[in-house]
N, C-alpha and C positions, 0 to 999 in steps of 0.2 A: 847874768853870772852863772857859773858852772854849778852842777848838782851838788858838788862838795861844799860850795859856798852858800848854798841856800839856807833858809831859816831851819833850826833844828826840828820844829813841829812839822814843817813841810817834808823834811827828810823822813820822819816817822810815817807819815801818810804814804809817801812813796813806797817805803819798805813794806807796810801792810799790803798795799796794792800788789806789789811783786810776790808777796807770799801767797795771796789769794789766787793770783794768776798761776803761779807755779803749782799750787795744789790742784787747780782745775785742769791744767795740762797733764798732771800725773794721773788724775782720775780718768780723763779721757783716753790716755794711753792704755790704762788697765782695761777699760771697756772694749777698746779696739782689739787688744791682744787676746782678751778671753773669748770674744765672739759669742754667738748664741749657744745655748745648751745643746749638746750633741744629741742626736736621735739614739734612743736605746736600741739595742740589737742583740742577736744571739751571741754566745761566746765566740770569739774570733778563731777562725781556723789557722793552721800554720801558714807560713809565707808561700808564695808561689814557687820559690826555689825548693822548699821542703816538700810541697805538694808534688812537684815533678819527680823527686826522689821516691815518694810514697807511691805514686802512680806506676813508676818503673817496677816496683816490687810486688804489685798485685798480680794475682793469677788471671791470665786471660783464658776464657772459656765460653763456649757458646751458651747463650742465655737458657736457663732451665725452663721446665714446663710450669704453667700456672695451675696445674691439676692439684686439687686439694686446697687451693688458696682460699682464705676467707679473712676479711678484716677482723672478725671475731677472734681469730687466732693470734692477734696482736692487741690485747686488751688495752684500751684507751677510752676516755681520758681518766686516769686514775687520781686519787686524792694525793696532793703533794704536801699540804700543810693546813691545819685547821679544816675549814670547809672549802678551800681552794683546790680545784683539780688542775691538771696540767694546762689545759687550754686557758684557763683564767690566769694562771701564773705567767704564761707567755704574753697574754694581752696586757697584763700590768708591766712586764719587762720591756716589751717592745713598743708601748704607747707612751704618750706624754700627758701628764695631768690626769691620769686615770683614777677615777673614783669608783668604788665598789660598794654594794650593799651588804647586808649581814650574811648573805649566802655567797659572798664573793663574786657575784655577777657584776660585770662592768656596767655602770650606769652613765658614765660620761668619760670623755678623753678624746684624744686624736691618735690615729695610726697612720704612719707613712709607709706605703708599700714599696720596698726596695725593688720588687720585680718590674713595676710599671710607672713609679713615680707619682702615684695618686695618694691623696690624703683623705682619710675617712673619719667621721665623727660619730659613727655608730658601729658598735662592735659586731652587729649582725652583718655588716658589710665586709668583715674580715674573717678569713679562714686561717687556720694554722697549718701550714705546709710541712709535711715530712719532706725535707730536701731530697733524700733517697726514699722514694715511695715505698709503702709496705709491700705492695705487689712485686716491685722491682727487687726489694731485699729477699723476698720469698724465692724468686727465680735465680737469685745470686748466692743462695746458700742458707737463707734463714728457714727454709723448709725442713732443715735437720735440727733446728734449734728447739729447746724446751719452750714451753708457753711463758715461763718466767723470763727467759732470755728475750723473747719477742716482745714481751710487756716493757722491758727495760729499754728496748730500741724504740718502741713507739712513744715513749714518754721521756726521752733523754733531754734533760735540761742542761747537761754538763758539756756536750759537744754541740757543733753547729748543725743540728739535725732538725730544729724546729724554728719556724719563723712566721710572724704574722704578715699576711699579704692580702691583696684584693681577692675576694671570693671567686669571682668568675675567672680570674687569671689562674688561680690555683686549679680550678675545675677544668680549664683548658689544657693544663699540664697532664693531668691524669697520672698514669704510671710510667710516662715516657722518660727515657734517659737523655743525657746532653746531646746524643747524636740525633735525636728526634725532636727535642724541644729545649729552648732556652728562654730565660725571662725576656719579655719584650724590650726592657730597658738594657741596651747593650753595655752601658757603663757598669752594669753589675755583673757581667759574664765572668770576669776574672774571679771575683769573690765567690760566685756561685760554684765555679769549677773547683776552687780551693775547698769549699765547704763539702762538696760532693765527694771529692777524693779523701778528705779527712775522715768522713763517716765511713766509707767503704774500707779504708785502711784500718780504722779503729775496730771495726766488727769483722774484719778478715772476709769481706765479701768478694766475690769474683766480678770481673767485668768482661763484656764481649769486645771483639776487635774494633767494631765501629765506635763504640763507646770510649774506648781508650784513645782512638785517633782523635775524636772530637775534643776530648779533654786535653790531650797533648797540644793541639793546635791552639786552644784557648790559653793555656798556661805559658806556652812559649811566647805568646804576645803580651803578657802581663808585665 
């Protein structure tokens, strides 16, 4: 006999099964659509199109001298809130499941380095990179800034200037610009170029011709 002709009790059982199955499908769909929790990251820079416009507006000038430069002239890491300094705030922002002690030091968590695709479970394996290095900024105009302006630059959590990355990768970068060094992970080059241009544009820093050419090539391929 047809479903419509079956016993009323049996129809109720079928209905309950259909309801449960439908709920399971809906739940599965929600899980698939939502996906895993996204990795935390620095504030997003403008789009590649905007970055190209910003790049075109920057002053091209031969890189200045490093005479007089010292990291001490860019005071960091400063206290941001409570007992947390800038480094500790970036570790919390860029990591996952980060736990801290009473002094705000990270005691556990994981950090994915966008530069090389490595994941670390010890904060000691992670550096906080200044996307535009302090020395690069000095040679691009920051030598004329006040100490307060340089401090703001070195501790900027508002723009895409600070990011947690693998320590030895950060050290290999040093103070090189994109004409000399790019993250080993090529998939991040477009984002890195957008971040670099955004910071230089925000702080009205200059760039040299090789740097502009490298950035233009990356952004044109985004």
